C-alpha positions in Angstrom: 115.3 124.4 98.9 112.7 126.6 97.2 109.1 126.0 98.0 107.3 124.1 95.2 103.6 124.9 95.0 102.1 121.8 93.6 98.7 120.8 92.2 97.7 117.2 91.4 95.8 116.8 88.2 94.9 113.5 86.5 96.9 112.6 83.4 93.9 112.6 81.1 93.5 116.3 81.5 97.1 117.0 80.5 97.1 115.5 77.0 97.0 118.8 75.1 100.2 120.7 76.1 99.6 123.7 73.8 96.1 124.7 75.0 95.4 126.5 78.3 94.3 124.0 81.0 90.8 124.8 82.5 90.9 124.6 86.3 87.9 123.6 88.3 86.6 125.8 91.2 88.4 123.8 93.9 91.7 123.9 92.1 91.4 127.7 91.5 90.5 128.2 95.1 93.5 126.3 96.3 95.9 128.3 94.0 94.4 131.8 94.7 93.1 131.5 98.2 95.3 128.9 99.9 98.6 129.5 98.1 97.7 133.1 97.4 99.1 133.0 93.8 98.5 136.0 91.5 98.0 136.1 87.8 101.2 135.1 86.0 102.6 133.3 89.0 104.4 130.0 88.4 103.5 126.7 90.0 103.9 122.9 89.4 101.3 120.5 88.2 101.8 116.8 88.9 99.9 114.0 87.2 100.4 111.7 90.3 102.5 109.3 88.2 105.9 110.9 88.4 105.6 113.6 85.8 105.7 117.3 86.7 104.7 120.2 84.5 105.8 123.8 85.1 102.8 126.1 84.6 101.7 129.7 85.0 98.3 130.9 86.3 96.5 132.8 83.6 94.3 136.0 84.2 91.2 134.0 83.1 91.7 131.4 85.7 93.2 128.8 83.4 96.7 127.3 83.6 99.3 127.5 80.9 101.7 124.6 80.7 105.2 125.7 80.1 107.5 122.7 80.4 107.2 119.0 81.0 109.6 117.1 83.2 109.6 113.3 83.4 110.9 112.1 86.7 112.7 108.8 87.5 110.5 105.8 88.5 109.3 105.3 92.0 111.9 104.0 94.5 111.6 100.4 95.6 110.4 98.5 97.5 106.8 99.5 97.1 105.3 100.3 100.6 101.9 98.8 101.2 99.9 99.5 104.3 97.0 97.2 105.2 95.0 98.6 108.1 91.9 97.3 110.0 89.4 100.1 110.1 89.4 102.1 113.4 87.5 105.2 114.6 90.0 107.5 116.2 92.5 109.5 114.0 92.1 107.3 110.9 92.1 110.4 108.6 95.1 111.7 110.4 96.8 108.4 109.8 96.0 108.6 106.1 97.5 112.1 105.8 100.7 111.2 107.7 101.1 107.9 105.8 101.0 109.9 102.5 103.5 112.4 103.8 105.8 109.6 104.8 105.8 108.0 101.4 103.3 105.1 101.4 102.5 103.8 97.9 99.4 101.8 98.5 96.7 101.9 101.2 94.4 98.9 101.8 91.5 99.4 104.3 90.3 96.2 105.9 87.0 95.3 107.6 88.5 93.4 110.5 86.7 91.2 113.0 87.0 94.0 115.7 86.5 97.0 113.3 83.6 99.2 114.5 83.7 101.6 111.5 81.7 100.7 108.4 82.6 103.3 105.7 80.3 104.1 102.8 81.1 105.5 99.4 81.2 109.1 100.7 83.8 108.2 103.3 86.0 106.6 100.6 85.7 109.7 98.5 86.8 111.8 101.5 89.8 109.6 102.1 90.9 110.0 98.5 90.6 113.8 98.9 92.7 113.7 102.0 95.4 111.6 100.3 95.4 114.0 97.3 95.8 117.1 99.5 98.6 115.4 101.5 100.4 114.5 98.3 100.2 118.2 97.2 101.3 119.5 100.6 104.2 117.1 100.9 105.4 117.8 97.3 105.3 114.2 96.2 105.3 113.3 92.6 103.5 110.0 93.0 99.9 109.8 94.3 99.3 106.9 96.7 96.6 104.4 95.6 93.7 103.7 97.9 92.3 100.2 97.4 88.7 99.3 97.9 87.5 97.9 101.2 88.2 94.2 101.8 87.5 91.9 104.7 90.5 90.4 106.4 89.6 86.8 105.4 90.2 87.8 101.8 93.0 90.3 102.1 95.2 88.4 104.5 94.9 85.1 102.7 95.7 86.4 99.2 98.9 84.6 98.1 102.0 86.7 98.2 103.6 87.6 94.9 107.3 86.8 94.3 109.8 89.0 96.2 107.3 90.3 98.7 107.9 90.6 102.4 104.8 90.8 104.6 104.6 91.6 108.2 101.7 91.9 110.7 102.0 94.1 113.8 101.1 92.4 117.1 101.3 93.3 120.8 101.7 91.2 124.0 103.3 88.3 122.1 106.6 87.0 123.5 109.5 86.4 121.2 108.2 88.5 118.3 111.1 90.3 116.5 111.0 94.1 115.9 110.2 95.3 112.4 113.4 97.4 112.3 115.5 94.2 112.6 113.7 92.3 109.9 114.0 95.2 107.4 117.8 94.7 107.4 117.7 91.1 106.5 118.8 90.0 103.0 115.3 88.9 101.8 113.9 92.3 102.8 116.7 94.1 101.1 116.0 92.2 97.8 112.2 92.4 98.0 110.2 94.5 95.6 107.2 95.0 97.9 107.0 95.5 101.7 103.6 94.9 103.2 102.6 95.9 106.7 99.3 95.0 108.3 98.1 96.9 111.4 94.9 96.0 113.3 92.0 98.0 114.6 91.1 98.8 118.2 91.3 95.6 120.1 93.9 94.2 117.6 93.5 91.0 115.5 91.3 88.1 116.4 92.8 84.7 116.9 91.2 83.6 113.6 92.8 86.5 111.7 96.2 85.7 113.2 95.9 82.1 112.2 94.9 83.1 108.6 97.7 85.6 108.4 100.3 83.1 109.7 99.2 80.5 107.1 99.5 83.0 104.3 103.1 84.0 105.2 102.5 87.2 107.3 105.3 87.3 109.9 104.4 88.8 113.3 106.5 91.8 114.2 106.7 94.3 117.1 106.4 98.0 116.2 107.2 99.3 119.7 108.0 98.0 123.2 104.9 99.9 124.3 101.3 99.4 123.2 100.4 101.9 120.5 97.2 103.3 119.2 96.1 102.1 115.8 97.2 105.3 114.1 100.5 105.5 115.9 101.3 101.9 115.1 100.8 102.3 111.4 102.9 105.5 111.2 105.6 104.0 113.4 105.9 101.0 111.0 105.8 103.2 107.9 108.5 105.5 109.3 110.8 102.6 109.8 110.1 101.2 106.3 110.6 104.6 104.6 113.8 105.3 106.4 115.2 101.9 105.4 114.0 102.2 101.9 115.8 105.6 101.5 118.9 104.1 102.9 118.8 101.2 100.4 118.0 103.3 97.4 120.5 106.1 98.2 117.7 108.6 97.8 118.1 112.1 99.3 115.9 112.9 102.3 114.9 116.1 100.4 111.5 116.2 98.6 111.4 115.2 94.9 112.1 118.0 92.4 
């Protein structure tokens, strides 16, 4: 399959198809220095919402849109990852989750979270997600939600046709996520939600709140995993099952 050099640009900048598209310094640096494109070279521009434009790099540093291609809708179920903030490898987890196909990311201030992100960190996280979307040649940009505390996020009533699971360790009789993904209610659901805790796991209060709100405890591995590993392990299982159900190819989107 041919390499598809891709740049994510917001839809509001792609309204005038006929005029050259001005590129900001960061975008131009990515095309010329990272991808090493020369004047006249072709590349793809994606709006992050399933539409791809074929474009050429102009001598003046602008982009000329050549052709618009509307892709089919996102595959279902929607993959939503809720994660208690943790210190080690959180940014690596965001990148890998994006590459795997996560649709929504929900950071949580959990009882045992040590990290307290400010606005600059949220901005950096969005940048990492955008870069990972470009690198992995995805047509849909994952959405990063604002920070919530677990008391709010875990107790929000589930919508119709939602399956929600919460990863736990050292609890006897907890079913593996892989098994639950194959049940009929999971196959027919429109959203799959997975919650993974921070260092130290979930507090007893959080577990009680989650259970009352319909989050089913699941095991992600027979061994104890790091926070980042647990999230990626769960997402990999969910994405594999989603592709099997949808009949989608394992190749990147066109």
